[in-house]
N, CA and C atoms as an extended XYZ file, in Angstrom:
531
Properties=species:S:1:pos:R:3:atomname:S:1:resname:S:1:resid:I:1 pbc="F F F"
N         0.890       -1.087       -0.007 N   ALA     1
C         0.345        0.615        0.135 CA  ALA     1
C         0.961        1.271       -0.169 C   ALA     1
N         0.438        2.320       -0.023 N   SER     2
C         0.874        3.745       -1.130 CA  SER     2
C         0.720        4.275        0.889 C   SER     2
N         1.989        5.018        0.969 N   ARG     3
C         1.961        5.991        2.192 CA  ARG     3
C         2.078        7.304        1.823 C   ARG     3
N         1.448        8.121        2.432 N   GLY     4
C         1.899        9.709        2.238 CA  GLY     4
C         2.923       10.238        3.100 C   GLY     4
N         3.561       11.162        2.341 N   ILE     5
C         3.909       12.483        3.232 CA  ILE     5
C         3.527       14.124        2.941 C   ILE     5
N         2.688       14.065        3.325 N   GLY     6
C         2.024       15.383        3.383 CA  GLY     6
C         1.065       14.682        1.419 C   GLY     6
N         1.017       15.710        1.262 N   PRO     7
C         0.199       15.346       -0.498 CA  PRO     7
C         1.279       13.953       -1.482 C   PRO     7
N         1.772       13.710       -1.063 N   PHE     8
C         3.746       13.520       -1.759 CA  PHE     8
C         2.537       12.264       -1.317 C   PHE     8
N         2.826       10.823       -2.598 N   LEU     9
C         3.228        9.292       -1.920 CA  LEU     9
C         4.272        8.761       -2.378 C   LEU     9
N         4.752        7.368       -1.023 N   VAL    10
C         5.996        7.191       -1.084 CA  VAL    10
C         5.288        5.544       -1.806 C   VAL    10
N         5.600        5.066       -3.367 N   ARG    11
C         5.000        4.075       -3.530 CA  ARG    11
C         5.286        2.495       -2.118 C   ARG    11
N         6.133        2.377       -1.770 N   ARG    12
C         6.346        1.606       -0.576 CA  ARG    12
C         7.129        1.659        0.868 C   ARG    12
N         6.575        1.615        2.157 N   PRO    13
C         7.353        2.064        2.731 CA  PRO    13
C         8.822        2.397        3.059 C   PRO    13
N         8.949        0.974        2.414 N   ASN    14
C        11.274        1.866        2.877 CA  ASN    14
C        11.728        2.365        1.844 C   ASN    14
N        10.708        2.987        0.696 N   GLU    15
C        11.337        3.651       -0.034 CA  GLU    15
C        10.708        4.704        0.656 C   GLU    15
N        12.297        6.043        0.072 N   ARG    16
C        11.832        7.317        0.332 CA  ARG    16
C        11.489        8.743       -0.501 C   ARG    16
N        10.956        9.430       -0.281 N   LEU    17
C        10.514       10.483       -1.162 CA  LEU    17
C        11.606       11.506       -0.848 C   LEU    17
N        12.528       11.300       -2.120 N   VAL    18
C        12.947       12.338       -2.586 CA  VAL    18
C        13.111       13.749       -2.792 C   VAL    18
N        13.689       14.822       -2.009 N   VAL    19
C        13.012       16.077       -2.643 CA  VAL    19
C        14.118       16.726       -2.655 C   VAL    19
N        13.929       18.315       -3.469 N   GLY    20
C        14.631       19.581       -4.148 CA  GLY    20
C        14.187       20.659       -3.648 C   GLY    20
N        14.953       21.112       -2.678 N   VAL    21
C        14.031       22.049       -2.356 CA  VAL    21
C        14.866       24.187       -2.839 C   VAL    21
N        14.244       24.503       -3.663 N   MET    22
C        14.552       25.352       -4.489 CA  MET    22
C        14.162       27.071       -3.694 C   MET    22
N        15.097       27.636       -2.856 N   GLY    23
C        15.481       28.739       -2.797 CA  GLY    23
C        15.734       28.321       -0.409 C   GLY    23
N        17.036       28.574       -0.465 N   VAL    24
C        17.071       27.518        0.994 CA  VAL    24
C        17.250       29.075        1.891 C   VAL    24
N        17.194       30.069        2.011 N   ASN    25
C        17.216       31.333        2.771 CA  ASN    25
C        15.847       31.318        3.670 C   ASN    25
N        16.148       31.466        5.130 N   GLY    26
C        15.060       31.025        5.607 CA  GLY    26
C        13.362       30.521        5.266 C   GLY    26
N        13.041       30.498        5.405 N   ARG    27
C        11.906       28.866        5.156 CA  ARG    27
C        11.980       28.189        4.445 C   ARG    27
N        13.056       27.871        3.244 N   GLY    28
C        13.203       26.892        2.879 CA  GLY    28
C        14.698       26.072        3.334 C   GLY    28
N        15.157       26.748        4.149 N   LEU    29
C        15.427       25.927        5.000 CA  LEU    29
C        15.481       25.619        6.561 C   LEU    29
N        13.702       25.612        6.847 N   VAL    30
C        13.418       24.948        7.225 CA  VAL    30
C        12.370       24.309        6.662 C   VAL    30
N        11.597       25.004        5.968 N   LEU    31
C        11.278       23.242        5.264 CA  LEU    31
C        12.337       21.779        4.648 C   LEU    31
N        12.856       22.458        4.894 N   ALA    32
C        15.416       21.626        4.061 CA  ALA    32
C        14.673       20.472        5.648 C   ALA    32
N        15.547       20.736        6.120 N   ARG    33
C        15.645       20.600        7.631 CA  ARG    33
C        13.950       19.428        8.045 C   ARG    33
N        12.970       19.762        7.941 N   ALA    34
C        11.835       19.119        8.295 CA  ALA    34
C        11.724       17.569        7.116 C   ALA    34
N        12.190       17.562        6.318 N   PHE    35
C        12.537       16.825        4.920 CA  PHE    35
C        13.123       15.857        5.028 C   PHE    35
N        14.417       16.534        5.231 N   ALA    36
C        15.922       16.181        5.646 CA  ALA    36
C        15.081       15.241        7.591 C   ALA    36
N        14.935       15.536        8.298 N   GLY    37
C        14.181       14.941        9.105 CA  GLY    37
C        13.658       13.567        8.787 C   GLY    37
N        12.925       13.790        7.795 N   GLY    38
C        11.773       12.426        7.744 CA  GLY    38
C        11.836       11.434        7.736 C   GLY    38
N        10.965       10.670        8.208 N   ALA    39
C        11.414        9.051        8.482 CA  ALA    39
C        11.341        8.427        6.941 C   ALA    39
N        10.375        8.934        6.043 N   ASN    40
C         9.861        8.603        4.736 CA  ASN    40
C        10.385       10.092        3.472 C   ASN    40
N        11.477       10.639        4.105 N   SER    41
C        12.169       12.097        2.884 CA  SER    41
C        13.539       11.653        3.650 C   SER    41
N        13.980       12.143        2.700 N   THR    42
C        15.428       13.780        2.216 CA  THR    42
C        15.153       14.052        1.111 C   THR    42
N        16.531       15.082        0.991 N   VAL    43
C        16.290       15.938        1.210 CA  VAL    43
C        17.934       15.888       -0.750 C   VAL    43
N        17.395       15.449       -1.532 N   GLY    44
C        18.311       15.022       -2.710 CA  GLY    44
C        19.067       16.062       -3.717 C   GLY    44
N        18.595       17.553       -3.760 N   TYR    45
C        19.342       19.429       -3.971 CA  TYR    45
C        18.969       19.991       -2.799 C   TYR    45
N        19.781       20.902       -2.665 N   LEU    46
C        19.207       22.374       -2.170 CA  LEU    46
C        19.743       23.553       -3.558 C   LEU    46
N        18.626       24.204       -3.597 N   CYS    47
C        19.118       24.991       -5.156 CA  CYS    47
C        18.810       26.813       -4.229 C   CYS    47
N        19.699       27.341       -4.563 N   ASP    48
C        19.540       29.267       -4.668 CA  ASP    48
C        20.774       29.237       -5.653 C   ASP    48
N        20.497       30.518       -5.644 N   VAL    49
C        21.310       31.336       -6.846 CA  VAL    49
C        22.382       32.293       -6.482 C   VAL    49
N        22.061       31.986       -4.388 N   ASP    50
C        23.201       32.783       -3.791 CA  ASP    50
C        23.886       31.070       -3.338 C   ASP    50
N        25.274       31.899       -3.930 N   SER    51
C        26.249       30.743       -3.270 CA  SER    51
C        26.857       30.880       -1.985 C   SER    51
N        26.396       31.993       -1.224 N   THR    52
C        26.860       31.928        0.521 CA  THR    52
C        25.447       31.087        1.419 C   THR    52
N        24.447       31.383        0.991 N   VAL    53
C        23.120       30.967        1.302 CA  VAL    53
C        23.226       29.340        1.158 C   VAL    53
N        23.847       29.019        0.402 N   LEU    54
C        23.667       27.614       -0.326 CA  LEU    54
C        23.708       26.622        0.510 C   LEU    54
N        25.332       27.799        0.713 N   ASP    55
C        26.953       26.322        1.604 CA  ASP    55
C        26.085       26.482        2.373 C   ASP    55
N        25.892       27.894        3.124 N   LYS    56
C        24.736       27.841        4.888 CA  LYS    56
C        24.258       26.413        5.164 C   LYS    56
N        22.813       26.562        4.435 N   ALA    57
C        22.077       25.793        3.632 CA  ALA    57
C        22.361       24.015        4.192 C   ALA    57
N        23.666       23.963        2.964 N   ARG    58
C        24.366       22.620        3.107 CA  ARG    58
C        24.765       21.854        4.153 C   ARG    58
N        25.310       22.739        4.975 N   THR    59
C        26.223       22.329        6.194 CA  THR    59
C        25.260       22.041        7.648 C   THR    59
N        23.652       22.759        7.855 N   ALA    60
C        23.050       22.472        8.213 CA  ALA    60
C        21.725       21.684        7.775 C   ALA    60
N        22.036       20.862        6.345 N   ILE    61
C        20.968       19.567        6.129 CA  ILE    61
C        21.779       18.601        6.175 C   ILE    61
N        23.666       18.484        6.201 N   ALA    62
C        24.089       17.055        5.649 CA  ALA    62
C        23.350       16.828        6.897 C   ALA    62
N        24.428       16.899        8.162 N   PRO    63
C        24.161       15.562        9.407 CA  PRO    63
C        23.313       15.307        9.723 C   PRO    63
N        21.977       16.020        8.624 N   LEU    64
C        20.544       15.665        9.326 CA  LEU    64
C        19.665       14.482        8.585 C   LEU    64
N        20.958       13.593        7.383 N   GLN    65
C        20.489       12.713        6.982 CA  GLN    65
C        21.431       11.499        6.630 C   GLN    65
N        21.719       10.518        6.354 N   ASP    66
C        22.790        9.816        5.605 CA  ASP    66
C        23.092       10.186        4.955 C   ASP    66
N        23.104       10.890        3.834 N   THR    67
C        23.861       11.227        2.655 CA  THR    67
C        23.850       12.862        2.575 C   THR    67
N        24.983       14.030        2.239 N   ALA    68
C        24.437       14.966        2.222 CA  ALA    68
C        24.380       15.272        0.087 C   ALA    68
N        23.107       16.319        0.890 N   PRO    69
C        22.390       16.944       -0.190 CA  PRO    69
C        23.470       17.197       -1.060 C   PRO    69
N        23.120       17.229       -2.460 N   GLN    70
C        23.332       18.067       -3.709 CA  GLN    70
C        23.503       19.286       -3.648 C   GLN    70
N        24.678       20.537       -3.959 N   ALA    71
C        24.138       22.020       -4.006 CA  ALA    71
C        24.295       22.654       -5.419 C   ALA    71
N        22.875       23.277       -5.928 N   VAL    72
C        23.624       24.244       -7.396 CA  VAL    72
C        22.692       25.192       -7.144 C   VAL    72
N        23.069       25.572       -8.221 N   VAL    73
C        21.872       27.073       -8.417 CA  VAL    73
C        21.511       27.368       -9.552 C   VAL    73
N        21.168       25.865      -10.168 N   ASP    74
C        20.477       26.134      -11.705 CA  ASP    74
C        19.673       24.382      -10.995 C   ASP    74
N        18.257       25.024      -10.907 N   ILE    75
C        16.689       24.593      -10.682 CA  ILE    75
C        16.890       23.407      -11.832 C   ILE    75
N        17.250       23.739      -13.341 N   ARG    76
C        16.927       22.412      -13.717 CA  ARG    76
C        17.899       21.261      -14.059 C   ARG    76
N        18.582       21.939      -13.000 N   ARG    77
C        19.732       20.203      -12.754 CA  ARG    77
C        19.273       19.182      -11.398 C   ARG    77
N        18.060       20.278      -11.175 N   VAL    78
C        17.285       18.952      -10.162 CA  VAL    78
C        16.345       18.419      -10.457 C   VAL    78
N        15.292       19.698      -11.764 N   LEU    79
C        14.276       18.866      -12.388 CA  LEU    79
C        15.156       17.967      -13.582 C   LEU    79
N        15.552       17.732      -14.479 N   ASP    80
C        16.398       16.829      -14.849 CA  ASP    80
C        16.380       15.445      -13.944 C   ASP    80
N        17.030       14.911      -12.537 N   ASP    81
C        16.991       14.258      -12.443 CA  ASP    81
C        16.175       13.043      -12.340 C   ASP    81
N        15.822       12.479      -12.252 N   LYS    82
C        14.390       12.012      -12.447 CA  LYS    82
C        14.173       10.955      -11.040 C   LYS    82
N        15.641       11.354      -10.391 N   SER    83
C        15.715       10.343       -9.120 CA  SER    83
C        14.573       11.396       -8.236 C   SER    83
N        13.743       12.508       -7.932 N   VAL    84
C        13.443       13.552       -7.787 CA  VAL    84
C        12.043       13.496       -7.420 C   VAL    84
N        11.387       13.388       -5.731 N   ASP    85
C        10.314       13.236       -6.369 CA  ASP    85
C         9.444       14.783       -6.367 C   ASP    85
N         9.880       15.270       -5.919 N   ALA    86
C         9.031       16.603       -5.587 CA  ALA    86
C        10.256       17.529       -5.097 C   ALA    86
N         9.631       19.399       -5.608 N   ILE    87
C        10.228       20.063       -5.415 CA  ILE    87
C         9.619       20.951       -4.682 C   ILE    87
N        10.650       21.474       -3.482 N   VAL    88
C        10.093       22.370       -2.290 CA  VAL    88
C         9.991       24.397       -2.950 C   VAL    88
N         9.203       24.748       -2.729 N   ILE    89
C         9.423       26.058       -3.382 CA  ILE    89
C         9.414       27.503       -2.402 C   ILE    89
N        10.628       27.843       -2.022 N   ALA    90
C        10.809       29.281       -1.258 CA  ALA    90
C        11.025       30.120       -1.132 C   ALA    90
N        10.917       30.507       -2.579 N   THR    91
C        11.893       31.442       -3.261 CA  THR    91
C        11.378       32.858       -3.095 C   THR    91
N        11.570       33.886       -3.175 N   PRO    92
C        10.549       35.112       -3.865 CA  PRO    92
C         9.921       35.165       -4.390 C   PRO    92
N         8.710       35.564       -4.142 N   ASP    93
C         7.962       35.647       -4.441 CA  ASP    93
C         6.915       34.979       -5.848 C   ASP    93
N         7.880       36.509       -7.231 N   HIS    94
C         8.013       35.960       -8.519 CA  HIS    94
C         8.073       34.745       -9.043 C   HIS    94
N         8.765       34.472       -8.254 N   TRP    95
C         9.200       33.119       -8.920 CA  TRP    95
C         8.514       31.910       -8.642 C   TRP    95
N         7.527       31.640       -7.882 N   HIS    96
C         6.064       30.335       -7.126 CA  HIS    96
C         5.917       29.957       -7.689 C   HIS    96
N         4.733       30.873       -9.054 N   ALA    97
C         3.860       30.034       -9.860 CA  ALA    97
C         5.076       29.363      -11.287 C   ALA    97
N         6.258       30.320      -11.651 N   PRO    98
C         6.785       29.768      -12.906 CA  PRO    98
C         7.702       28.530      -12.309 C   PRO    98
N         8.327       28.501      -11.706 N   ALA    99
C         9.361       27.032      -11.368 CA  ALA    99
C         7.730       26.344      -10.192 C   ALA    99
N         6.950       26.172      -10.158 N   ALA   100
C         6.021       24.651       -9.980 CA  ALA   100
C         5.576       24.487      -11.539 C   ALA   100
N         5.329       25.015      -11.698 N   ILE   101
C         4.903       24.984      -14.203 CA  ILE   101
C         6.037       24.142      -14.055 C   ILE   101
N         7.542       24.542      -14.101 N   LEU   102
C         8.664       24.495      -14.407 CA  LEU   102
C         8.348       23.021      -14.052 C   LEU   102
N         8.280       22.653      -12.435 N   ALA   103
C         8.917       21.251      -11.912 CA  ALA   103
C         7.827       20.415      -12.272 C   ALA   103
N         6.080       20.757      -12.343 N   LEU   104
C         5.140       20.054      -12.842 CA  LEU   104
C         5.438       18.926      -14.008 C   LEU   104
N         5.804       20.084      -15.700 N   ARG   105
C         5.913       20.156      -16.353 CA  ARG   105
C         7.312       18.578      -16.626 C   ARG   105
N         8.566       18.463      -15.722 N   ALA   106
C         9.561       18.047      -15.263 CA  ALA   106
C         8.783       16.880      -14.682 C   ALA   106
N         7.066       16.502      -13.752 N   GLY   107
C         7.311       15.365      -13.650 CA  GLY   107
C         7.631       15.015      -12.253 C   GLY   107
N         7.691       16.260      -11.612 N   LYS   108
C         7.609       16.309       -9.957 CA  LYS   108
C         6.344       17.442       -9.404 C   LYS   108
N         6.055       16.538       -8.184 N   HIS   109
C         5.410       16.645       -7.308 CA  HIS   109
C         5.327       18.028       -6.675 C   HIS   109
N         5.066       19.047       -5.801 N   VAL   110
C         5.337       20.393       -5.270 CA  VAL   110
C         4.820       20.874       -4.043 C   VAL   110
N         5.336       21.692       -3.166 N   TYR   111
C         5.044       22.158       -2.643 CA  TYR   111
C         5.250       23.636       -2.202 C   TYR   111
N         4.367       24.174       -2.469 N   LEU   112
C         4.556       25.811       -2.404 CA  LEU   112
C         4.616       27.124       -1.560 C   LEU   112
N         5.809       28.048       -1.436 N   GLU   113
C         5.330       28.236       -0.255 CA  GLU   113
C         4.268       29.591       -1.410 C   GLU   113
N         3.513       30.274        0.157 N   LYS   114
C         2.548       31.640       -0.573 CA  LYS   114
C         2.786       32.501       -0.533 C   LYS   114
N         2.247       33.297       -1.680 N   PRO   115
C         1.771       33.248       -2.592 CA  PRO   115
C         1.228       32.041       -3.827 C   PRO   115
N         0.752       31.538       -3.998 N   GLY   116
C         1.155       30.208       -5.195 CA  GLY   116
C         1.299       31.007       -6.523 C   GLY   116
N         0.892       32.354       -6.253 N   SER   117
C         1.366       33.546       -7.870 CA  SER   117
C         0.846       34.282       -7.069 C   SER   117
N         1.227       35.411       -7.781 N   HIS   118
C         0.668       36.951       -8.372 CA  HIS   118
C        -0.588       37.176       -9.273 C   HIS   118
N        -1.458       36.242       -9.548 N   ASN   119
C        -2.579       36.779      -10.214 CA  ASN   119
C        -3.296       35.987      -10.295 C   ASN   119
N        -4.362       35.649      -10.952 N   ALA   120
C        -5.551       34.489      -10.797 CA  ALA   120
C        -5.120       33.838      -12.421 C   ALA   120
N        -4.398       34.325      -13.519 N   ARG   121
C        -4.128       33.624      -14.414 CA  ARG   121
C        -2.777       32.722      -14.543 C   ARG   121
N        -2.093       33.280      -13.105 N   GLU   122
C        -0.631       32.620      -13.388 CA  GLU   122
C        -1.742       30.600      -12.561 C   GLU   122
N        -2.188       31.622      -11.671 N   THR   123
C        -3.444       30.683      -10.753 CA  THR   123
C        -3.174       29.599      -12.094 C   THR   123
N        -4.305       30.181      -12.692 N   GLU   124
C        -5.570       28.418      -13.421 CA  GLU   124
C        -3.915       28.444      -14.889 C   GLU   124
N        -2.678       28.778      -14.579 N   LEU   125
C        -1.912       27.769      -15.657 CA  LEU   125
C        -2.261       27.103      -14.614 C   LEU   125
N        -1.246       27.119      -13.157 N   LEU   126
C        -0.851       26.344      -12.217 CA  LEU   126
C        -1.578       25.186      -12.103 C   LEU   126
N        -2.778       25.529      -12.096 N   VAL   127
C        -3.655       24.424      -11.715 CA  VAL   127
C        -4.058       23.825      -13.601 C   VAL   127
N        -4.050       24.284      -14.432 N   ALA   128
C        -4.152       23.553      -15.529 CA  ALA   128
C        -2.823       21.994      -16.070 C   ALA   128
N        -1.619       23.448      -15.445 N   ALA   129
C        -0.259       21.937      -15.518 CA  ALA   129
C        -0.483       20.917      -14.554 C   ALA   129
N        -1.063       21.323      -13.404 N   ALA   130
C        -0.717       20.200      -12.599 CA  ALA   130
C        -2.078       18.762      -12.709 C   ALA   130
N        -3.397       19.170      -13.337 N   ARG   131
C        -3.782       18.531      -13.904 CA  ARG   131
C        -3.207       17.662      -15.712 C   ARG   131
N        -2.818       18.529      -16.078 N   LYS   132
C        -1.909       18.025      -17.694 CA  LYS   132
C        -1.248       16.860      -16.970 C   LYS   132
N         0.379       17.344      -15.900 N   TYR   133
C         1.405       16.376      -15.846 CA  TYR   133
C         0.880       15.297      -14.717 C   TYR   133
N        -0.722       15.397      -13.795 N   GLY   134
C        -1.044       14.624      -13.266 CA  GLY   134
C         0.067       14.091      -12.219 C   GLY   134
N         0.513       15.551      -11.518 N   ARG   135
C         0.781       15.456      -10.456 CA  ARG   135
C         0.879       16.670       -9.391 C   ARG   135
N         0.718       16.726       -7.920 N   LEU   136
C        -0.190       17.389       -6.493 CA  LEU   136
C         0.670       18.426       -6.464 C   LEU   136
N         0.221       19.207       -6.442 N   VAL   137
C         0.878       20.771       -5.194 CA  VAL   137
C         0.111       20.834       -4.087 C   VAL   137
N         1.186       21.027       -3.692 N   GLN   138
C         0.133       21.442       -1.876 CA  GLN   138
C         1.407       22.955       -1.969 C   GLN   138
N        -0.678       23.860       -1.292 N   PHE   139
C         0.389       25.468       -0.808 CA  PHE   139
C         0.892       25.343        0.769 C   PHE   139
N         1.549       26.156        0.811 N   GLY   140
C         2.769       26.317        2.956 CA  GLY   140
C         1.021       27.172        3.245 C   GLY   140
N        -0.269       26.514        3.790 N   THR   141
C        -0.800       27.609        4.017 CA  THR   141
C        -1.377       26.735        5.650 C   THR   141
N        -0.313       26.572        6.472 N   GLN   142
C        -0.727       25.577        7.827 CA  GLN   142
C        -1.379       25.985        8.787 C   GLN   142
N        -1.746       27.299        8.857 N   THR   143
C        -2.790       28.384       10.133 CA  THR   143
C        -3.844       27.304        9.169 C   THR   143
N        -4.351       27.699        8.080 N   ARG   144
C        -5.956       27.588        7.601 CA  ARG   144
C        -6.076       26.371        8.172 C   ARG   144
N        -5.566       25.190        8.212 N   SER   145
C        -5.639       23.811        8.463 CA  SER   145
C        -5.775       23.879        9.958 C   SER   145
N        -5.518       24.120       11.220 N   ALA   146
C        -5.024       24.471       13.000 CA  ALA   146
C        -6.693       24.514       12.849 C   ALA   146
N        -6.996       23.699       13.963 N   PRO   147
C        -8.340       23.670       14.177 CA  PRO   147
C        -8.935       24.339       15.287 C   PRO   147
N        -8.345       25.313       15.451 N   HIS   148
C        -9.433       26.962       15.430 CA  HIS   148
C        -9.726       27.547       14.737 C   HIS   148
N        -8.566       27.517       13.329 N   VAL   149
C        -9.332       28.501       12.162 CA  VAL   149
C       -10.504       27.502       11.844 C   VAL   149
N       -10.115       26.106       11.870 N   ILE   150
C       -12.042       24.988       11.044 CA  ILE   150
C       -13.096       25.688       11.544 C   ILE   150
N       -12.699       25.753       12.676 N   GLU   151
C       -13.926       26.046       14.266 CA  GLU   151
C       -14.369       27.222       13.512 C   GLU   151
N       -13.824       28.151       14.279 N   LEU   152
C       -14.384       29.581       13.457 CA  LEU   152
C       -14.641       29.797       12.523 C   LEU   152
N       -14.333       28.916       10.787 N   ALA   153
C       -14.683       29.176        9.468 CA  ALA   153
C       -16.293       28.819        9.823 C   ALA   153
N       -16.409       27.640       10.060 N   GLN   154
C       -17.720       26.627       10.071 CA  GLN   154
C       -18.627       27.526       11.399 C   GLN   154
N       -17.853       28.799       12.661 N   SER   155
C       -18.969       29.300       13.479 CA  SER   155
C       -19.465       30.551       12.315 C   SER   155
N       -18.697       30.821       10.902 N   ILE   156
C       -18.512       31.925       10.564 CA  ILE   156
C       -19.877       31.508        9.038 C   ILE   156
N       -19.938       30.700        8.766 N   ARG   157
C       -20.938       30.086        8.073 CA  ARG   157
C       -22.107       29.874        8.587 C   ARG   157
N       -21.762       28.659       10.101 N   GLU   158
C       -23.183       29.247       10.538 CA  GLU   158
C       -24.178       30.602       10.888 C   GLU   158
N       -23.879       31.594       11.089 N   GLY   159
C       -24.547       32.815       10.929 CA  GLY   159
C       -23.391       33.072       12.307 C   GLY   159
N       -22.856       32.758       13.038 N   LEU   160
C       -22.129       33.792       14.231 CA  LEU   160
C       -22.102       35.042       14.172 C   LEU   160
N       -22.188       35.476       12.937 N   ILE   161
C       -21.463       37.508       13.029 CA  ILE   161
C       -22.803       38.153       11.814 C   ILE   161
N       -23.398       37.257       11.287 N   GLY   162
C       -24.264       37.484       10.271 CA  GLY   162
C       -23.818       37.060        8.496 C   GLY   162
N       -24.217       38.151        7.941 N   THR   163
C       -24.127       37.654        6.936 CA  THR   163
C       -22.062       39.020        6.346 C   THR   163
N       -21.741       37.691        6.014 N   PRO   164
C       -19.867       38.914        6.286 CA  PRO   164
C       -20.232       39.719        4.288 C   PRO   164
N       -19.900       40.531        4.258 N   TYR   165
C       -19.750       41.287        3.043 CA  TYR   165
C       -18.941       42.190        3.145 C   TYR   165
N       -17.438       41.836        3.811 N   LEU   166
C       -16.187       42.442        3.418 CA  LEU   166
C       -15.070       42.198        4.487 C   LEU   166
N       -14.344       41.864        4.219 N   ALA   167
C       -13.033       41.025        4.912 CA  ALA   167
C       -12.052       41.572        4.351 C   ALA   167
N       -10.481       42.025        5.555 N   ARG   168
C        -9.662       42.558        4.918 CA  ARG   168
C        -8.463       41.926        6.194 C   ARG   168
N        -7.130       41.685        5.677 N   ALA   169
C        -6.462       41.154        6.092 CA  ALA   169
C        -4.848       41.614        6.258 C   ALA   169
N        -4.082       41.368        7.123 N   TRP   170
C        -2.721       42.205        6.870 CA  TRP   170
C        -1.863       41.085        8.082 C   TRP   170
N        -0.223       41.062        6.758 N   TYR   171
C         0.112       40.479        8.195 CA  TYR   171
C         1.312       41.595        8.468 C   TYR   171
N         1.792       41.646        9.766 N   ALA   172
C         2.761       42.298        9.758 CA  ALA   172
C         3.835       41.378       10.907 C   ALA   172
N         5.571       40.991        9.922 N   ASN   173
C         6.043       40.990       11.107 CA  ASN   173
C         7.433       41.149       10.980 C   ASN   173
N         8.842       41.128       11.693 N   THR   174
C         9.444       41.647       11.645 CA  THR   174
C        10.871       40.570       11.032 C   THR   174
N        11.773       40.560        9.801 N   ARG   175
C        11.992       39.251        9.422 CA  ARG   175
C        13.489       39.810        9.794 C   ARG   175
N        14.409       38.551       10.069 N   THR   176
C        15.739       38.404       10.602 CA  THR   176
C        16.408       38.328        9.623 C   THR   176
N        16.014       37.339        8.698 N   THR   177
C        16.946       37.564        7.560 CA  THR   177
C        16.544       37.912        6.376 C   THR   177
């Protein structure tokens, strides 16, 4: 029977999902650590255009798994490797949809940090590519799946605050990286 890691399927329990992580500064490094420490996953590649960031990430990830990941600056090297099952994309936002579509075209599953795209058209292209190439895309919307958020959304649907007609949201944070 198949087992999953997030949305990604591993064919047999003794097989490991091989992941390439694109964009390893900040959130990408956090995700690389998670996959490197996973029971059924390993980071095969780290990819970043900044070689200083790439070296730092490789040093951090190598001790977490049996084999050190390859460090590359060109995502095409990762996409060409048939042993890679999935690509994690944590690059600057403007690369999210284009990189995801390239990964899908290369036959890879995708874990994509938010935002998934800059506009509705990019989203349509992303959905079409996932369907065309038969691959899965998972967005990094962790809080949306939190039990308290699900409960709140259900309460609003049930009329707790009446009929919603306008919502505004923002996020403010001092980033250290």
